C-alpha positions in Angstrom: -12.9 29.2 -0.7 -15.3 27.0 1.2 -15.3 26.2 4.9 -17.2 23.1 5.8 -18.1 21.9 9.3 -19.1 18.4 10.5 -22.8 18.7 9.6 -22.1 20.2 6.2 -19.6 17.5 5.3 -22.0 14.8 6.1 -24.8 16.5 4.1 -22.6 16.4 1.0 -22.0 12.7 0.7 -23.5 9.3 1.4 -21.8 6.3 3.0 -21.6 4.6 -0.4 -20.0 7.7 -1.9 -17.4 7.8 0.8 -16.5 4.2 0.3 -16.3 4.9 -3.4 -13.8 7.5 -2.6 -11.7 5.0 -0.7 -11.8 2.5 -3.6 -10.8 5.4 -5.9 -7.8 6.0 -3.6 -6.8 2.3 -4.0 -7.0 2.6 -7.8 -4.9 5.8 -7.8 -2.3 4.2 -5.5 -2.1 1.0 -7.7 -1.6 3.1 -10.8 1.1 5.2 -9.1 -0.6 8.5 -10.2 0.1 10.5 -7.1 2.7 12.1 -4.9 2.4 11.2 -1.2 5.4 11.7 1.2 5.5 9.5 4.3 3.5 10.9 7.1 5.6 13.3 9.2 5.1 13.1 13.0 6.4 15.7 15.4 6.1 15.2 19.1 6.7 16.7 22.5 5.8 15.4 26.0 3.7 12.6 24.6 1.7 15.0 22.3 1.9 14.5 18.5 1.4 16.6 15.4 0.8 14.7 12.2 1.2 16.1 8.7 -0.1 14.3 5.6 0.3 16.0 2.2 -0.8 14.3 -1.0 -1.0 15.3 -4.7 -3.5 13.7 -7.1 -4.8 14.9 -10.5 -6.7 18.2 -10.0 -6.2 18.6 -6.3 -3.7 18.8 -3.5 -4.6 17.9 0.1 -2.8 18.5 3.4 -4.2 17.1 6.6 -2.9 18.3 9.9 -3.9 16.4 13.1 -3.1 17.0 16.7 -3.1 13.8 18.8 -3.1 14.9 22.5 -3.7 11.9 24.8 -4.5 14.1 27.8 -7.4 15.9 26.1 -10.3 13.6 27.0 -9.6 14.2 30.7 -10.0 17.9 29.9 -13.3 17.4 28.1 -11.6 17.9 24.7 -11.3 15.6 21.7 -8.3 13.2 21.5 -7.9 14.2 17.9 -8.4 17.6 16.3 -7.2 19.2 13.1 -7.8 20.6 9.6 -7.8 19.4 6.0 -6.8 22.0 3.4 -7.6 21.3 -0.2 -5.8 23.2 -2.9 -6.4 23.5 -6.6 -4.1 21.1 -8.5 -3.2 23.5 -11.3 -2.9 26.9 -9.4 -2.3 25.8 -5.8 -5.0 28.2 -4.6 -6.9 27.1 -1.5 -10.3 25.7 -2.4 -11.6 24.5 0.9 -10.9 24.0 4.6 -12.6 21.0 6.2 -12.7 19.6 9.8 -9.7 17.2 9.8 -11.0 15.0 12.7 -14.4 14.5 11.0 -12.6 13.7 7.7 -10.4 11.2 9.5 -13.5 9.5 11.1 -15.2 9.4 7.7 -12.4 8.0 5.6 -11.2 5.6 8.3 -14.7 4.3 8.9 -15.1 3.8 5.2 -11.7 2.0 4.8 -12.9 -0.4 7.5 -16.2 -0.7 5.6 -14.4 -1.5 2.4 -12.3 -4.2 4.2 -15.5 -5.8 5.7 -17.1 -5.7 2.2 -14.2 -7.7 0.6 -13.0 -9.9 3.5 -16.0 -10.9 5.7 -18.7 -13.4 5.0 -21.6 -11.8 3.1 -24.1 -13.2 5.7 -22.1 -12.0 8.7 -24.7 -10.7 11.3 -22.5 -9.9 14.3 -19.7 -7.4 14.9 -17.6 -6.7 17.9 -15.9 -3.3 18.5 -13.0 -2.8 20.9 -12.5 0.9 21.5 -15.7 2.9 21.8 -14.6 6.3 20.7 -15.1 8.3 17.6 -13.3 5.9 15.4 -15.2 2.9 16.9 -18.5 4.6 16.2 -17.7 5.2 12.5 -16.3 1.7 12.1 -19.6 0.3 13.2 -21.6 2.7 11.1 -19.9 1.4 7.9 -19.7 -2.2 8.9 -23.5 -2.2 9.5 -24.0 -0.5 6.2 -22.3 -3.3 4.2 -23.4 -6.4 6.2 -26.8 -7.5 7.6 -25.7 -6.9 11.2 -28.3 -7.8 13.8 -25.9 -7.8 16.9 -23.2 -5.4 18.0 -20.9 -6.2 20.9 -18.8 -3.5 22.6 -15.8 -3.5 24.9 -13.7 -0.5 26.0 -11.1 -0.9 28.8 -11.6 2.7 29.9 -15.3 3.1 29.6 -17.7 2.3 32.5 -20.8 3.9 31.0 -21.6 2.8 27.5 -24.9 4.7 27.4 -23.7 7.9 25.6 -21.8 5.8 23.0 -24.8 3.5 22.4 -27.1 6.5 22.1 -24.8 8.2 19.5 -24.5 4.9 17.6 -28.2 4.3 17.4 -28.8 7.8 16.2 -26.4 7.3 13.3 -27.4 3.8 12.2 -29.7 3.7 9.3 -31.3 0.4 10.4 -33.4 0.2 13.6 -33.6 -2.9 15.7 -29.9 -3.8 15.9 -29.1 -5.2 19.4 -26.2 -3.5 21.1 -24.5 -5.3 24.1 -21.5 -4.4 26.2 -19.1 -7.3 27.0 -17.2 -7.9 30.2 -13.9 -8.6 28.3 -12.5 -9.2 24.8 -12.8 -13.0 25.1 -16.6 -12.7 25.5 -16.7 -10.2 22.6 -14.6 -12.6 20.4 -16.8 -15.6 21.2 -20.0 -13.7 20.1 -18.7 -11.8 17.1 -18.0 -12.9 13.5 -16.3 -9.6 12.6 -13.9 -8.1 15.1 -12.9 -4.4 14.8 -10.4 -2.6 17.0 -9.6 1.1 17.2 -7.3 1.5 20.2 -3.8 2.7 21.0 -2.8 -0.3 23.0 0.8 -1.7 23.1 -0.4 -5.1 24.2 -2.6 -7.5 22.1 -6.3 -7.0 22.9 -7.4 -10.7 22.5 -6.1 -13.9 24.1 -3.5 -15.7 22.0 -5.9 -18.5 21.4 -6.3 -19.9 17.8 -9.5 -21.8 18.7 -11.1 -18.6 20.0 -10.1 -16.4 17.0 -10.4 -18.9 14.1 -13.0 -18.0 11.4 -13.2 -14.3 12.3 -12.7 -11.3 10.1 -10.3 -8.8 11.8 -10.2 -5.1 11.0 -7.4 -3.5 13.1 -7.5 0.3 12.8 -5.5 1.5 15.8 -2.0 1.1 17.2 -0.3 2.7 14.2 3.1 3.1 15.9 5.9 0.5 15.9 5.5 -0.1 19.6 1.7 -0.5 19.5 -0.1 -3.7 18.8 -3.8 -4.8 18.8 -3.7 -8.4 17.6 -1.9 -11.5 19.1 0.3 -13.9 17.1 -2.6 -16.3 16.8 -4.1 -14.1 14.1 -0.9 -14.1 12.0 -0.8 -17.9 12.3 -4.5 -18.3 11.2 -4.7 -16.1 8.2 -3.5 -17.0 4.7 -2.5 -13.3 4.1 -2.8 -10.0 5.9 -4.0 -7.1 3.8 -2.9 -3.5 4.3 -2.5 -0.3 2.3 1.2 0.0 1.5 4.7 -1.5 2.3 5.4 1.4 4.8 2.7 -0.2 7.1 5.2 -3.0 7.9 7.5 -0.4 9.5 5.0 1.9 11.0 2.6 -0.5 12.8 3.6 -3.0 15.5 0.7 -5.2 14.4 2.9 -6.0 11.3 6.4 -5.1 12.4 6.5 -7.3 15.6 5.3 -10.6 14.0 7.5 -9.9 11.0 10.5 -9.3 13.2 9.9 -12.5 15.2 9.1 -14.7 12.1 5.5 -15.4 13.0 4.6 -13.6 9.8 6.6 -13.4 6.6 6.6 -10.7 3.9 5.3 -13.1 1.3 2.0 -13.1 3.3 1.6 -9.3 3.4 -0.7 -8.3 0.6 -2.4 -5.0 -0.5 -6.1 -4.1 -0.5 -5.7 -2.4 -3.9 -4.7 -5.7 -5.5 -7.4 -7.6 -3.8 -10.1 -5.1 -4.9 -8.8 -4.9 -8.5 -8.6 -8.7 -8.8 -12.1 -9.2 -7.3 -13.5 -6.6 -9.8 -11.7 -8.5 -12.5 -13.4 -11.8 -11.5 -10.3 -13.2 -9.8 -10.8 -13.1 -6.0 -7.9 -14.1 -3.8 -8.3 -17.4 -2.0 -8.8 -16.8 1.8 -8.6 -18.9 4.9 -11.6 -18.9 7.2 -9.8 -16.2 9.2 -9.1 -12.8 7.5 -7.3 -9.6 8.5 -7.0 -6.1 7.3 -4.5 -3.9 9.1 -4.9 -0.1 8.4 -2.4 2.6 9.1 -4.2 5.2 6.8 -2.7 7.3 4.0 -3.0 10.8 2.6 -4.7 9.4 -0.5 -7.7 8.5 1.6 -8.0 12.1 2.8 -7.6 13.9 -0.5 -9.9 11.5 -2.5 -12.7 11.9 0.1 -12.1 15.6 0.7 -12.0 16.3 -3.0 -15.3 14.4 -3.4 -16.9 16.4 -0.5 -15.6 19.7 -2.0 -17.1 19.0 -5.5 -20.4 18.0 -4.0 -20.5 21.1 -1.8 -20.0 23.2 -4.8 -22.8 21.5 -6.6 -25.2 21.7 -3.7 -24.2 25.2 -2.5 -23.2 23.9 0.9 -20.7 25.6 3.2 -19.5 29.0 4.1 -18.0 31.0 1.2 -15.0 33.1 2.2 -13.2 35.8 0.1 -9.6 36.5 0.9 
């Protein structure tokens, strides 16, 4: 069995390889060649434990995450957890990975894939609402797939952007990108062609202003519970379709459930990234309005495809701590 920490996981794979793992997850999901129960969530006193098992050919993955909102005030991560990878034929444990690092990797890459297929190829500016671990990795992948020259930041709870900006610059593979904090989300939306959000808000982040939001590419990563919502009704009215991972997202996320319940959005306009990607690769891209939107709630297939890739590369490269039971 291999145990891999954060540094070892990143040594195993490139950004392109991680995004390839996400596209493979979409292919597997579209083909139906998997077993993935709905995410199970247990909670107490506002703290949540998330369990995400998934079977694919050759491997089984189970991610366990702890979401404890009070942790940052204690100097601890908001999210922590483990990813366990088992052999698909024998069930024996092959590897244990850092679950929060894997989540950042695969979620960042899913946003990167969305930016790749839904944003203008020449897009040079991106705005990020929510400057935490997820926000950092969303920007990392967005800058990898588009010629970004300007990054704009907003975080309702952050007064000092210095540490975040320092971490971001250290991870970006392209020097010279200008990074600017904004006073509010209106300013951020005015200046950005791509708008990414990774928050746990229950109220829309942006003004409900079609003129302000028209022509933007939205990637909404946070607010994955029915009562939480990042985007206003204006986005539902502006887009031709919203893209997500699976039908369950319409029940799990308020970003979809609330506008569907009120009639601002209808199910005929909810589409799936796996179909968009398959059609684009087949030479039949989906017609889009100027405004586009990807809503992510995540899925266990992301975790196991990326974790399995990391495990195989770790074996090839001799990376990680080998443990004998």
